[in-house]
mmCIF file of the N, C-alpha and C atoms, coordinates in Angstrom:
data_MODEL
# 
_entry.id   MODEL 
# 
loop_
_atom_site.group_PDB 
_atom_site.id 
_atom_site.type_symbol 
_atom_site.label_atom_id 
_atom_site.label_alt_id 
_atom_site.label_comp_id 
_atom_site.label_asym_id 
_atom_site.label_entity_id 
_atom_site.label_seq_id 
_atom_site.pdbx_PDB_ins_code 
_atom_site.Cartn_x 
_atom_site.Cartn_y 
_atom_site.Cartn_z 
_atom_site.occupancy 
_atom_site.B_iso_or_equiv 
_atom_site.pdbx_formal_charge 
_atom_site.auth_seq_id 
_atom_site.auth_comp_id 
_atom_site.auth_asym_id 
_atom_site.auth_atom_id 
_atom_site.pdbx_PDB_model_num 
ATOM 1   N N  . MET A 1 1  ? 11.128 5.482   -2.727 1.00 0.00 ? 1  MET A N  1 
ATOM 2   C CA . MET A 1 1  ? 12.382 4.759   -2.485 1.00 0.00 ? 1  MET A CA 1 
ATOM 3   C C  . MET A 1 1  ? 12.044 3.343   -2.023 1.00 0.00 ? 1  MET A C  1 
ATOM 4   N N  . ASP A 1 2  ? 12.784 2.377   -2.495 1.00 0.00 ? 2  ASP A N  1 
ATOM 5   C CA . ASP A 1 2  ? 12.547 0.987   -2.141 1.00 0.00 ? 2  ASP A CA 1 
ATOM 6   C C  . ASP A 1 2  ? 13.121 0.663   -0.760 1.00 0.00 ? 2  ASP A C  1 
ATOM 7   N N  . ILE A 1 3  ? 12.843 -0.548  -0.292 1.00 0.00 ? 3  ILE A N  1 
ATOM 8   C CA . ILE A 1 3  ? 13.297 -0.959  1.039  1.00 0.00 ? 3  ILE A CA 1 
ATOM 9   C C  . ILE A 1 3  ? 14.812 -0.902  1.132  1.00 0.00 ? 3  ILE A C  1 
ATOM 10  N N  . LEU A 1 4  ? 15.502 -1.467  0.160  1.00 0.00 ? 4  LEU A N  1 
ATOM 11  C CA . LEU A 1 4  ? 16.968 -1.455  0.181  1.00 0.00 ? 4  LEU A CA 1 
ATOM 12  C C  . LEU A 1 4  ? 17.488 -0.023  0.239  1.00 0.00 ? 4  LEU A C  1 
ATOM 13  N N  . GLY A 1 5  ? 16.942 0.839   -0.571 1.00 0.00 ? 5  GLY A N  1 
ATOM 14  C CA . GLY A 1 5  ? 17.388 2.232   -0.597 1.00 0.00 ? 5  GLY A CA 1 
ATOM 15  C C  . GLY A 1 5  ? 17.203 2.926   0.739  1.00 0.00 ? 5  GLY A C  1 
ATOM 16  N N  . LYS A 1 6  ? 16.054 2.689   1.380  1.00 0.00 ? 6  LYS A N  1 
ATOM 17  C CA . LYS A 1 6  ? 15.801 3.304   2.686  1.00 0.00 ? 6  LYS A CA 1 
ATOM 18  C C  . LYS A 1 6  ? 16.746 2.744   3.746  1.00 0.00 ? 6  LYS A C  1 
ATOM 19  N N  . VAL A 1 7  ? 16.919 1.419   3.740  1.00 0.00 ? 7  VAL A N  1 
ATOM 20  C CA . VAL A 1 7  ? 17.807 0.786   4.730  1.00 0.00 ? 7  VAL A CA 1 
ATOM 21  C C  . VAL A 1 7  ? 19.229 1.317   4.573  1.00 0.00 ? 7  VAL A C  1 
ATOM 22  N N  . VAL A 1 8  ? 19.713 1.364   3.344  1.00 0.00 ? 8  VAL A N  1 
ATOM 23  C CA . VAL A 1 8  ? 21.072 1.850   3.096  1.00 0.00 ? 8  VAL A CA 1 
ATOM 24  C C  . VAL A 1 8  ? 21.203 3.313   3.525  1.00 0.00 ? 8  VAL A C  1 
ATOM 25  N N  . ALA A 1 9  ? 20.196 4.133   3.226  1.00 0.00 ? 9  ALA A N  1 
ATOM 26  C CA . ALA A 1 9  ? 20.239 5.544   3.623  1.00 0.00 ? 9  ALA A CA 1 
ATOM 27  C C  . ALA A 1 9  ? 20.290 5.686   5.144  1.00 0.00 ? 9  ALA A C  1 
ATOM 28  N N  . ILE A 1 10 ? 19.510 4.879   5.839  1.00 0.00 ? 10 ILE A N  1 
ATOM 29  C CA . ILE A 1 10 ? 19.508 4.918   7.310  1.00 0.00 ? 10 ILE A CA 1 
ATOM 30  C C  . ILE A 1 10 ? 20.862 4.484   7.853  1.00 0.00 ? 10 ILE A C  1 
ATOM 31  N N  . LEU A 1 11 ? 21.401 3.389   7.341  1.00 0.00 ? 11 LEU A N  1 
ATOM 32  C CA . LEU A 1 11 ? 22.700 2.908   7.809  1.00 0.00 ? 11 LEU A CA 1 
ATOM 33  C C  . LEU A 1 11 ? 23.803 3.927   7.511  1.00 0.00 ? 11 LEU A C  1 
ATOM 34  N N  . ALA A 1 12 ? 23.755 4.528   6.346  1.00 0.00 ? 12 ALA A N  1 
ATOM 35  C CA . ALA A 1 12 ? 24.763 5.525   5.981  1.00 0.00 ? 12 ALA A CA 1 
ATOM 36  C C  . ALA A 1 12 ? 24.713 6.704   6.941  1.00 0.00 ? 12 ALA A C  1 
ATOM 37  N N  . GLU A 1 13 ? 23.501 7.163   7.223  1.00 0.00 ? 13 GLU A N  1 
ATOM 38  C CA . GLU A 1 13 ? 23.357 8.302   8.129  1.00 0.00 ? 13 GLU A CA 1 
ATOM 39  C C  . GLU A 1 13 ? 23.800 7.948   9.548  1.00 0.00 ? 13 GLU A C  1 
ATOM 40  N N  . GLN A 1 14 ? 23.347 6.813   10.057 1.00 0.00 ? 14 GLN A N  1 
ATOM 41  C CA . GLN A 1 14 ? 23.659 6.418   11.430 1.00 0.00 ? 14 GLN A CA 1 
ATOM 42  C C  . GLN A 1 14 ? 25.141 6.094   11.627 1.00 0.00 ? 14 GLN A C  1 
ATOM 43  N N  . CYS A 1 15 ? 25.793 5.607   10.583 1.00 0.00 ? 15 CYS A N  1 
ATOM 44  C CA . CYS A 1 15 ? 27.183 5.168   10.700 1.00 0.00 ? 15 CYS A CA 1 
ATOM 45  C C  . CYS A 1 15 ? 28.174 6.148   10.077 1.00 0.00 ? 15 CYS A C  1 
ATOM 46  N N  . ASN A 1 16 ? 27.673 7.284   9.597  1.00 0.00 ? 16 ASN A N  1 
ATOM 47  C CA . ASN A 1 16 ? 28.524 8.293   8.952  1.00 0.00 ? 16 ASN A CA 1 
ATOM 48  C C  . ASN A 1 16 ? 29.339 7.703   7.801  1.00 0.00 ? 16 ASN A C  1 
ATOM 49  N N  . LYS A 1 17 ? 28.654 6.964   6.943  1.00 0.00 ? 17 LYS A N  1 
ATOM 50  C CA . LYS A 1 17 ? 29.282 6.355   5.770  1.00 0.00 ? 17 LYS A CA 1 
ATOM 51  C C  . LYS A 1 17 ? 28.616 6.896   4.514  1.00 0.00 ? 17 LYS A C  1 
ATOM 52  N N  . LYS A 1 18 ? 29.269 6.706   3.384  1.00 0.00 ? 18 LYS A N  1 
ATOM 53  C CA . LYS A 1 18 ? 28.692 7.096   2.103  1.00 0.00 ? 18 LYS A CA 1 
ATOM 54  C C  . LYS A 1 18 ? 27.740 5.997   1.637  1.00 0.00 ? 18 LYS A C  1 
ATOM 55  N N  . ILE A 1 19 ? 26.598 6.405   1.079  1.00 0.00 ? 19 ILE A N  1 
ATOM 56  C CA . ILE A 1 19 ? 25.612 5.447   0.591  1.00 0.00 ? 19 ILE A CA 1 
ATOM 57  C C  . ILE A 1 19 ? 26.236 4.468   -0.393 1.00 0.00 ? 19 ILE A C  1 
ATOM 58  N N  . GLU A 1 20 ? 27.073 4.977   -1.289 1.00 0.00 ? 20 GLU A N  1 
ATOM 59  C CA . GLU A 1 20 ? 27.658 4.107   -2.317 1.00 0.00 ? 20 GLU A CA 1 
ATOM 60  C C  . GLU A 1 20 ? 28.638 3.085   -1.752 1.00 0.00 ? 20 GLU A C  1 
ATOM 61  N N  . ASP A 1 21 ? 29.056 3.249   -0.499 1.00 0.00 ? 21 ASP A N  1 
ATOM 62  C CA . ASP A 1 21 ? 29.972 2.286   0.127  1.00 0.00 ? 21 ASP A CA 1 
ATOM 63  C C  . ASP A 1 21 ? 29.242 1.132   0.813  1.00 0.00 ? 21 ASP A C  1 
ATOM 64  N N  . ILE A 1 22 ? 27.914 1.193   0.856  1.00 0.00 ? 22 ILE A N  1 
ATOM 65  C CA . ILE A 1 22 ? 27.131 0.176   1.559  1.00 0.00 ? 22 ILE A CA 1 
ATOM 66  C C  . ILE A 1 22 ? 26.445 -0.729  0.543  1.00 0.00 ? 22 ILE A C  1 
ATOM 67  N N  . LYS A 1 23 ? 26.773 -1.998  0.623  1.00 0.00 ? 23 LYS A N  1 
ATOM 68  C CA . LYS A 1 23 ? 26.231 -3.023  -0.280 1.00 0.00 ? 23 LYS A CA 1 
ATOM 69  C C  . LYS A 1 23 ? 25.462 -4.063  0.545  1.00 0.00 ? 23 LYS A C  1 
ATOM 70  N N  . LEU A 1 24 ? 24.759 -4.966  -0.114 1.00 0.00 ? 24 LEU A N  1 
ATOM 71  C CA . LEU A 1 24 ? 24.020 -6.010  0.603  1.00 0.00 ? 24 LEU A CA 1 
ATOM 72  C C  . LEU A 1 24 ? 24.920 -6.854  1.491  1.00 0.00 ? 24 LEU A C  1 
ATOM 73  N N  . GLU A 1 25 ? 26.143 -7.106  1.029  1.00 0.00 ? 25 GLU A N  1 
ATOM 74  C CA . GLU A 1 25 ? 27.052 -7.974  1.792  1.00 0.00 ? 25 GLU A CA 1 
ATOM 75  C C  . GLU A 1 25 ? 27.858 -7.221  2.855  1.00 0.00 ? 25 GLU A C  1 
ATOM 76  N N  . THR A 1 26 ? 27.653 -5.912  2.975  1.00 0.00 ? 26 THR A N  1 
ATOM 77  C CA . THR A 1 26 ? 28.382 -5.115  3.968  1.00 0.00 ? 26 THR A CA 1 
ATOM 78  C C  . THR A 1 26 ? 28.044 -5.596  5.371  1.00 0.00 ? 26 THR A C  1 
ATOM 79  N N  . LYS A 1 27 ? 29.074 -5.866  6.154  1.00 0.00 ? 27 LYS A N  1 
ATOM 80  C CA . LYS A 1 27 ? 28.913 -6.340  7.533  1.00 0.00 ? 27 LYS A CA 1 
ATOM 81  C C  . LYS A 1 27 ? 28.663 -5.146  8.460  1.00 0.00 ? 27 LYS A C  1 
ATOM 82  N N  . LEU A 1 28 ? 27.711 -5.314  9.362  1.00 0.00 ? 28 LEU A N  1 
ATOM 83  C CA . LEU A 1 28 ? 27.349 -4.208  10.241 1.00 0.00 ? 28 LEU A CA 1 
ATOM 84  C C  . LEU A 1 28 ? 28.477 -3.832  11.196 1.00 0.00 ? 28 LEU A C  1 
ATOM 85  N N  . VAL A 1 29 ? 29.042 -4.810  11.868 1.00 0.00 ? 29 VAL A N  1 
ATOM 86  C CA . VAL A 1 29 ? 30.084 -4.521  12.860 1.00 0.00 ? 29 VAL A CA 1 
ATOM 87  C C  . VAL A 1 29 ? 31.437 -4.307  12.190 1.00 0.00 ? 29 VAL A C  1 
ATOM 88  N N  . GLU A 1 30 ? 31.844 -5.261  11.369 1.00 0.00 ? 30 GLU A N  1 
ATOM 89  C CA . GLU A 1 30 ? 33.183 -5.211  10.782 1.00 0.00 ? 30 GLU A CA 1 
ATOM 90  C C  . GLU A 1 30 ? 33.369 -4.047  9.805  1.00 0.00 ? 30 GLU A C  1 
ATOM 91  N N  . ASP A 1 31 ? 32.371 -3.802  8.948  1.00 0.00 ? 31 ASP A N  1 
ATOM 92  C CA . ASP A 1 31 ? 32.518 -2.782  7.917  1.00 0.00 ? 31 ASP A CA 1 
ATOM 93  C C  . ASP A 1 31 ? 31.979 -1.412  8.323  1.00 0.00 ? 31 ASP A C  1 
ATOM 94  N N  . LEU A 1 32 ? 30.881 -1.410  9.080  1.00 0.00 ? 32 LEU A N  1 
ATOM 95  C CA . LEU A 1 32 ? 30.251 -0.137  9.443  1.00 0.00 ? 32 LEU A CA 1 
ATOM 96  C C  . LEU A 1 32 ? 30.558 0.303   10.870 1.00 0.00 ? 32 LEU A C  1 
ATOM 97  N N  . GLY A 1 33 ? 31.125 -0.590  11.673 1.00 0.00 ? 33 GLY A N  1 
ATOM 98  C CA . GLY A 1 33 ? 31.481 -0.233  13.042 1.00 0.00 ? 33 GLY A CA 1 
ATOM 99  C C  . GLY A 1 33 ? 30.289 -0.081  13.969 1.00 0.00 ? 33 GLY A C  1 
ATOM 100 N N  . VAL A 1 34 ? 29.206 -0.801  13.678 1.00 0.00 ? 34 VAL A N  1 
ATOM 101 C CA . VAL A 1 34 ? 27.990 -0.699  14.482 1.00 0.00 ? 34 VAL A CA 1 
ATOM 102 C C  . VAL A 1 34 ? 28.237 -1.281  15.875 1.00 0.00 ? 34 VAL A C  1 
ATOM 103 N N  . ASP A 1 35 ? 27.885 -0.491  16.909 1.00 0.00 ? 35 ASP A N  1 
ATOM 104 C CA . ASP A 1 35 ? 27.963 -0.970  18.292 1.00 0.00 ? 35 ASP A CA 1 
ATOM 105 C C  . ASP A 1 35 ? 26.540 -1.057  18.857 1.00 0.00 ? 35 ASP A C  1 
ATOM 106 N N  . ASP A 1 36 ? 26.428 -1.339  20.151 1.00 0.00 ? 36 ASP A N  1 
ATOM 107 C CA . ASP A 1 36 ? 25.107 -1.527  20.757 1.00 0.00 ? 36 ASP A CA 1 
ATOM 108 C C  . ASP A 1 36 ? 24.242 -0.271  20.658 1.00 0.00 ? 36 ASP A C  1 
ATOM 109 N N  . LEU A 1 37 ? 24.826 0.886   20.901 1.00 0.00 ? 37 LEU A N  1 
ATOM 110 C CA . LEU A 1 37 ? 24.073 2.139   20.803 1.00 0.00 ? 37 LEU A CA 1 
ATOM 111 C C  . LEU A 1 37 ? 23.630 2.383   19.368 1.00 0.00 ? 37 LEU A C  1 
ATOM 112 N N  . ASP A 1 38 ? 24.517 2.115   18.420 1.00 0.00 ? 38 ASP A N  1 
ATOM 113 C CA . ASP A 1 38 ? 24.156 2.258   17.001 1.00 0.00 ? 38 ASP A CA 1 
ATOM 114 C C  . ASP A 1 38 ? 22.971 1.366   16.657 1.00 0.00 ? 38 ASP A C  1 
ATOM 115 N N  . ARG A 1 39 ? 22.965 0.140   17.171 1.00 0.00 ? 39 ARG A N  1 
ATOM 116 C CA . ARG A 1 39 ? 21.863 -0.783  16.881 1.00 0.00 ? 39 ARG A CA 1 
ATOM 117 C C  . ARG A 1 39 ? 20.531 -0.214  17.361 1.00 0.00 ? 39 ARG A C  1 
ATOM 118 N N  . VAL A 1 40 ? 20.542 0.382   18.543 1.00 0.00 ? 40 VAL A N  1 
ATOM 119 C CA . VAL A 1 40 ? 19.319 0.986   19.079 1.00 0.00 ? 40 VAL A CA 1 
ATOM 120 C C  . VAL A 1 40 ? 18.863 2.124   18.169 1.00 0.00 ? 40 VAL A C  1 
ATOM 121 N N  . GLU A 1 41 ? 19.791 2.984   17.776 1.00 0.00 ? 41 GLU A N  1 
ATOM 122 C CA . GLU A 1 41 ? 19.450 4.123   16.927 1.00 0.00 ? 41 GLU A CA 1 
ATOM 123 C C  . GLU A 1 41 ? 18.989 3.660   15.537 1.00 0.00 ? 41 GLU A C  1 
ATOM 124 N N  . ILE A 1 42 ? 19.630 2.652   15.007 1.00 0.00 ? 42 ILE A N  1 
ATOM 125 C CA . ILE A 1 42 ? 19.231 2.101   13.706 1.00 0.00 ? 42 ILE A CA 1 
ATOM 126 C C  . ILE A 1 42 ? 17.830 1.496   13.805 1.00 0.00 ? 42 ILE A C  1 
ATOM 127 N N  . THR A 1 43 ? 17.575 0.763   14.884 1.00 0.00 ? 43 THR A N  1 
ATOM 128 C CA . THR A 1 43 ? 16.256 0.159   15.086 1.00 0.00 ? 43 THR A CA 1 
ATOM 129 C C  . THR A 1 43 ? 15.175 1.234   15.129 1.00 0.00 ? 43 THR A C  1 
ATOM 130 N N  . LEU A 1 44 ? 15.409 2.295   15.879 1.00 0.00 ? 44 LEU A N  1 
ATOM 131 C CA . LEU A 1 44 ? 14.432 3.382   15.977 1.00 0.00 ? 44 LEU A CA 1 
ATOM 132 C C  . LEU A 1 44 ? 14.221 4.051   14.622 1.00 0.00 ? 44 LEU A C  1 
ATOM 133 N N  . ALA A 1 45 ? 15.303 4.251   13.887 1.00 0.00 ? 45 ALA A N  1 
ATOM 134 C CA . ALA A 1 45 ? 15.195 4.872   12.564 1.00 0.00 ? 45 ALA A CA 1 
ATOM 135 C C  . ALA A 1 45 ? 14.414 3.980   11.604 1.00 0.00 ? 45 ALA A C  1 
ATOM 136 N N  . LEU A 1 46 ? 14.660 2.674   11.658 1.00 0.00 ? 46 LEU A N  1 
ATOM 137 C CA . LEU A 1 46 ? 13.916 1.734   10.819 1.00 0.00 ? 46 LEU A CA 1 
ATOM 138 C C  . LEU A 1 46 ? 12.437 1.724   11.195 1.00 0.00 ? 46 LEU A C  1 
ATOM 139 N N  . ASP A 1 47 ? 12.160 1.725   12.493 1.00 0.00 ? 47 ASP A N  1 
ATOM 140 C CA . ASP A 1 47 ? 10.774 1.771   12.959 1.00 0.00 ? 47 ASP A CA 1 
ATOM 141 C C  . ASP A 1 47 ? 10.062 2.993   12.396 1.00 0.00 ? 47 ASP A C  1 
ATOM 142 N N  . ASP A 1 48 ? 10.706 4.143   12.501 1.00 0.00 ? 48 ASP A N  1 
ATOM 143 C CA . ASP A 1 48 ? 10.113 5.391   12.010 1.00 0.00 ? 48 ASP A CA 1 
ATOM 144 C C  . ASP A 1 48 ? 9.927  5.373   10.498 1.00 0.00 ? 48 ASP A C  1 
ATOM 145 N N  . ALA A 1 49 ? 10.938 4.926   9.779  1.00 0.00 ? 49 ALA A N  1 
ATOM 146 C CA . ALA A 1 49 ? 10.907 4.968   8.317  1.00 0.00 ? 49 ALA A CA 1 
ATOM 147 C C  . ALA A 1 49 ? 9.865  4.019   7.722  1.00 0.00 ? 49 ALA A C  1 
ATOM 148 N N  . PHE A 1 50 ? 9.674  2.882   8.373  1.00 0.00 ? 50 PHE A N  1 
ATOM 149 C CA . PHE A 1 50 ? 8.791  1.866   7.797  1.00 0.00 ? 50 PHE A CA 1 
ATOM 150 C C  . PHE A 1 50 ? 7.508  1.650   8.594  1.00 0.00 ? 50 PHE A C  1 
ATOM 151 N N  . GLY A 1 51 ? 7.338  2.369   9.697  1.00 0.00 ? 51 GLY A N  1 
ATOM 152 C CA . GLY A 1 51 ? 6.145  2.195   10.513 1.00 0.00 ? 51 GLY A CA 1 
ATOM 153 C C  . GLY A 1 51 ? 6.099  0.843   11.203 1.00 0.00 ? 51 GLY A C  1 
ATOM 154 N N  . LEU A 1 52 ? 7.262  0.357   11.604 1.00 0.00 ? 52 LEU A N  1 
ATOM 155 C CA . LEU A 1 52 ? 7.372  -0.958  12.235 1.00 0.00 ? 52 LEU A CA 1 
ATOM 156 C C  . LEU A 1 52 ? 7.608  -0.835  13.733 1.00 0.00 ? 52 LEU A C  1 
ATOM 157 N N  . ASN A 1 53 ? 7.576  -1.971  14.394 1.00 0.00 ? 53 ASN A N  1 
ATOM 158 C CA . ASN A 1 53 ? 7.954  -2.058  15.797 1.00 0.00 ? 53 ASN A CA 1 
ATOM 159 C C  . ASN A 1 53 ? 8.902  -3.248  15.926 1.00 0.00 ? 53 ASN A C  1 
ATOM 160 N N  . LEU A 1 54 ? 10.160 -3.020  15.509 1.00 0.00 ? 54 LEU A N  1 
ATOM 161 C CA . LEU A 1 54 ? 11.160 -4.088  15.548 1.00 0.00 ? 54 LEU A CA 1 
ATOM 162 C C  . LEU A 1 54 ? 11.598 -4.344  16.984 1.00 0.00 ? 54 LEU A C  1 
ATOM 163 N N  . LEU A 1 55 ? 11.816 -5.602  17.308 1.00 0.00 ? 55 LEU A N  1 
ATOM 164 C CA . LEU A 1 55 ? 12.268 -5.986  18.637 1.00 0.00 ? 55 LEU A CA 1 
ATOM 165 C C  . LEU A 1 55 ? 13.787 -5.993  18.678 1.00 0.00 ? 55 LEU A C  1 
ATOM 166 N N  . ASP A 1 56 ? 14.342 -5.626  19.831 1.00 0.00 ? 56 ASP A N  1 
ATOM 167 C CA . ASP A 1 56 ? 15.796 -5.629  19.988 1.00 0.00 ? 56 ASP A CA 1 
ATOM 168 C C  . ASP A 1 56 ? 16.385 -6.991  19.641 1.00 0.00 ? 56 ASP A C  1 
ATOM 169 N N  . GLU A 1 57 ? 15.681 -8.063  20.061 1.00 0.00 ? 57 GLU A N  1 
ATOM 170 C CA . GLU A 1 57 ? 16.172 -9.417  19.815 1.00 0.00 ? 57 GLU A CA 1 
ATOM 171 C C  . GLU A 1 57 ? 16.263 -9.721  18.320 1.00 0.00 ? 57 GLU A C  1 
ATOM 172 N N  . GLU A 1 58 ? 15.369 -9.134  17.535 1.00 0.00 ? 58 GLU A N  1 
ATOM 173 C CA . GLU A 1 58 ? 15.377 -9.364  16.093 1.00 0.00 ? 58 GLU A CA 1 
ATOM 174 C C  . GLU A 1 58 ? 16.556 -8.668  15.435 1.00 0.00 ? 58 GLU A C  1 
ATOM 175 N N  . VAL A 1 59 ? 16.895 -7.503  15.944 1.00 0.00 ? 59 VAL A N  1 
ATOM 176 C CA . VAL A 1 59 ? 17.929 -6.682  15.322 1.00 0.00 ? 59 VAL A CA 1 
ATOM 177 C C  . VAL A 1 59 ? 19.328 -7.076  15.790 1.00 0.00 ? 59 VAL A C  1 
ATOM 178 N N  . GLU A 1 60 ? 19.464 -7.479  17.031 1.00 0.00 ? 60 GLU A N  1 
ATOM 179 C CA . GLU A 1 60 ? 20.805 -7.743  17.566 1.00 0.00 ? 60 GLU A CA 1 
ATOM 180 C C  . GLU A 1 60 ? 21.481 -8.955  16.938 1.00 0.00 ? 60 GLU A C  1 
ATOM 181 N N  . VAL A 1 61 ? 20.734 -9.828  16.300 1.00 0.00 ? 61 VAL A N  1 
ATOM 182 C CA . VAL A 1 61 ? 21.326 -11.011 15.669 1.00 0.00 ? 61 VAL A CA 1 
ATOM 183 C C  . VAL A 1 61 ? 21.742 -10.765 14.217 1.00 0.00 ? 61 VAL A C  1 
ATOM 184 N N  . LEU A 1 62 ? 21.386 -9.613  13.670 1.00 0.00 ? 62 LEU A N  1 
ATOM 185 C CA . LEU A 1 62 ? 21.714 -9.319  12.278 1.00 0.00 ? 62 LEU A CA 1 
ATOM 186 C C  . LEU A 1 62 ? 23.197 -9.020  12.123 1.00 0.00 ? 62 LEU A C  1 
ATOM 187 N N  . THR A 1 63 ? 23.775 -9.525  11.031 1.00 0.00 ? 63 THR A N  1 
ATOM 188 C CA . THR A 1 63 ? 25.212 -9.338  10.827 1.00 0.00 ? 63 THR A CA 1 
ATOM 189 C C  . THR A 1 63 ? 25.550 -8.508  9.602  1.00 0.00 ? 63 THR A C  1 
ATOM 190 N N  . ASP A 1 64 ? 24.602 -8.411  8.651  1.00 0.00 ? 64 ASP A N  1 
ATOM 191 C CA . ASP A 1 64 ? 24.910 -7.672  7.427  1.00 0.00 ? 64 ASP A CA 1 
ATOM 192 C C  . ASP A 1 64 ? 23.676 -6.917  6.920  1.00 0.00 ? 64 ASP A C  1 
ATOM 193 N N  . VAL A 1 65 ? 23.884 -6.118  5.900  1.00 0.00 ? 65 VAL A N  1 
ATOM 194 C CA . VAL A 1 65 ? 22.811 -5.301  5.343  1.00 0.00 ? 65 VAL A CA 1 
ATOM 195 C C  . VAL A 1 65 ? 21.693 -6.181  4.794  1.00 0.00 ? 65 VAL A C  1 
ATOM 196 N N  . MET A 1 66 ? 22.041 -7.295  4.161  1.00 0.00 ? 66 MET A N  1 
ATOM 197 C CA . MET A 1 66 ? 21.028 -8.217  3.640  1.00 0.00 ? 66 MET A CA 1 
ATOM 198 C C  . MET A 1 66 ? 20.083 -8.675  4.746  1.00 0.00 ? 66 MET A C  1 
ATOM 199 N N  . GLY A 1 67 ? 20.613 -8.957  5.909  1.00 0.00 ? 67 GLY A N  1 
ATOM 200 C CA . GLY A 1 67 ? 19.777 -9.369  7.038  1.00 0.00 ? 67 GLY A CA 1 
ATOM 201 C C  . GLY A 1 67 ? 18.801 -8.290  7.453  1.00 0.00 ? 67 GLY A C  1 
ATOM 202 N N  . VAL A 1 68 ? 19.245 -7.051  7.454  1.00 0.00 ? 68 VAL A N  1 
ATOM 203 C CA . VAL A 1 68 ? 18.372 -5.924  7.809  1.00 0.00 ? 68 VAL A CA 1 
ATOM 204 C C  . VAL A 1 68 ? 17.252 -5.796  6.780  1.00 0.00 ? 68 VAL A C  1 
ATOM 205 N N  . VAL A 1 69 ? 17.613 -5.853  5.513  1.00 0.00 ? 69 VAL A N  1 
ATOM 206 C CA . VAL A 1 69 ? 16.623 -5.745  4.432  1.00 0.00 ? 69 VAL A CA 1 
ATOM 207 C C  . VAL A 1 69 ? 15.608 -6.883  4.537  1.00 0.00 ? 69 VAL A C  1 
ATOM 208 N N  . ASN A 1 70 ? 16.082 -8.094  4.771  1.00 0.00 ? 70 ASN A N  1 
ATOM 209 C CA . ASN A 1 70 ? 15.181 -9.246  4.890  1.00 0.00 ? 70 ASN A CA 1 
ATOM 210 C C  . ASN A 1 70 ? 14.243 -9.102  6.079  1.00 0.00 ? 70 ASN A C  1 
ATOM 211 N N  . LEU A 1 71 ? 14.751 -8.646  7.215  1.00 0.00 ? 71 LEU A N  1 
ATOM 212 C CA . LEU A 1 71 ? 13.928 -8.455  8.397  1.00 0.00 ? 71 LEU A CA 1 
ATOM 213 C C  . LEU A 1 71 ? 12.825 -7.436  8.123  1.00 0.00 ? 71 LEU A C  1 
ATOM 214 N N  . VAL A 1 72 ? 13.192 -6.303  7.567  1.00 0.00 ? 72 VAL A N  1 
ATOM 215 C CA . VAL A 1 72 ? 12.208 -5.258  7.273  1.00 0.00 ? 72 VAL A CA 1 
ATOM 216 C C  . VAL A 1 72 ? 11.173 -5.774  6.272  1.00 0.00 ? 72 VAL A C  1 
ATOM 217 N N  . THR A 1 73 ? 11.629 -6.434  5.226  1.00 0.00 ? 73 THR A N  1 
ATOM 218 C CA . THR A 1 73 ? 10.717 -6.966  4.214  1.00 0.00 ? 73 THR A CA 1 
ATOM 219 C C  . THR A 1 73 ? 9.736  -7.957  4.824  1.00 0.00 ? 73 THR A C  1 
ATOM 220 N N  . ASN A 1 74 ? 10.239 -8.871  5.630  1.00 0.00 ? 74 ASN A N  1 
ATOM 221 C CA . ASN A 1 74 ? 9.384  -9.881  6.257  1.00 0.00 ? 74 ASN A CA 1 
ATOM 222 C C  . ASN A 1 74 ? 8.373  -9.251  7.203  1.00 0.00 ? 74 ASN A C  1 
ATOM 223 N N  . LYS A 1 75 ? 8.806  -8.275  7.980  1.00 0.00 ? 75 LYS A N  1 
ATOM 224 C CA . LYS A 1 75 ? 7.895  -7.596  8.916  1.00 0.00 ? 75 LYS A CA 1 
ATOM 225 C C  . LYS A 1 75 ? 6.808  -6.838  8.159  1.00 0.00 ? 75 LYS A C  1 
ATOM 226 N N  . LEU A 1 76 ? 7.189  -6.167  7.086  1.00 0.00 ? 76 LEU A N  1 
ATOM 227 C CA . LEU A 1 76 ? 6.201  -5.439  6.296  1.00 0.00 ? 76 LEU A CA 1 
ATOM 228 C C  . LEU A 1 76 ? 5.186  -6.383  5.668  1.00 0.00 ? 76 LEU A C  1 
ATOM 229 N N  . GLU A 1 77 ? 5.648  -7.528  5.192  1.00 0.00 ? 77 GLU A N  1 
ATOM 230 C CA . GLU A 1 77 ? 4.741  -8.517  4.599  1.00 0.00 ? 77 GLU A CA 1 
ATOM 231 C C  . GLU A 1 77 ? 3.776  -9.076  5.639  1.00 0.00 ? 77 GLU A C  1 
ATOM 232 N N  . LYS A 1 78 ? 4.286  -9.362  6.843  1.00 0.00 ? 78 LYS A N  1 
ATOM 233 C CA . LYS A 1 78 ? 3.430  -9.882  7.902  1.00 0.00 ? 78 LYS A CA 1 
ATOM 234 C C  . LYS A 1 78 ? 2.374  -8.855  8.311  1.00 0.00 ? 78 LYS A C  1 
ATOM 235 N N  . GLU A 1 79 ? 2.790  -7.603  8.430  1.00 0.00 ? 79 GLU A N  1 
ATOM 236 C CA . GLU A 1 79 ? 1.856  -6.564  8.868  1.00 0.00 ? 79 GLU A CA 1 
ATOM 237 C C  . GLU A 1 79 ? 0.822  -6.228  7.806  1.00 0.00 ? 79 GLU A C  1 
ATOM 238 N N  . SER A 1 80 ? 1.160  -6.463  6.544  1.00 0.00 ? 80 SER A N  1 
ATOM 239 C CA . SER A 1 80 ? 0.194  -6.188  5.478  1.00 0.00 ? 80 SER A CA 1 
ATOM 240 C C  . SER A 1 80 ? -0.709 -7.397  5.220  1.00 0.00 ? 80 SER A C  1 
ATOM 241 N N  . GLY A 1 81 ? -0.408 -8.512  5.886  1.00 0.00 ? 81 GLY A N  1 
ATOM 242 C CA . GLY A 1 81 ? -1.223 -9.698  5.741  1.00 0.00 ? 81 GLY A CA 1 
ATOM 243 C C  . GLY A 1 81 ? -0.929 -10.542 4.526  1.00 0.00 ? 81 GLY A C  1 
ATOM 244 N N  . ASN A 1 82 ? 0.200  -10.303 3.878  1.00 0.00 ? 82 ASN A N  1 
ATOM 245 C CA . ASN A 1 82 ? 0.571  -11.091 2.695  1.00 0.00 ? 82 ASN A CA 1 
ATOM 246 C C  . ASN A 1 82 ? 1.351  -12.323 3.087  1.00 0.00 ? 82 ASN A C  1 
# 
């Protein structure tokens, strides 16, 4: 599964939404109802799924699914040395 697919699956599970309802432009708070506790749980799920150590400060500024995908992609690239 690609990064987008994993991120969408995690968001769908954490927010009790259907995968097909989550798009790149989907807003975390407005569309998915993400609150502070959800952000923590999403961060932990992303860490587990991708083997990352995301910082709260990095995640709390994200507003949409595209931002989450970009953050994960950038972190993976940095950790792989690319």
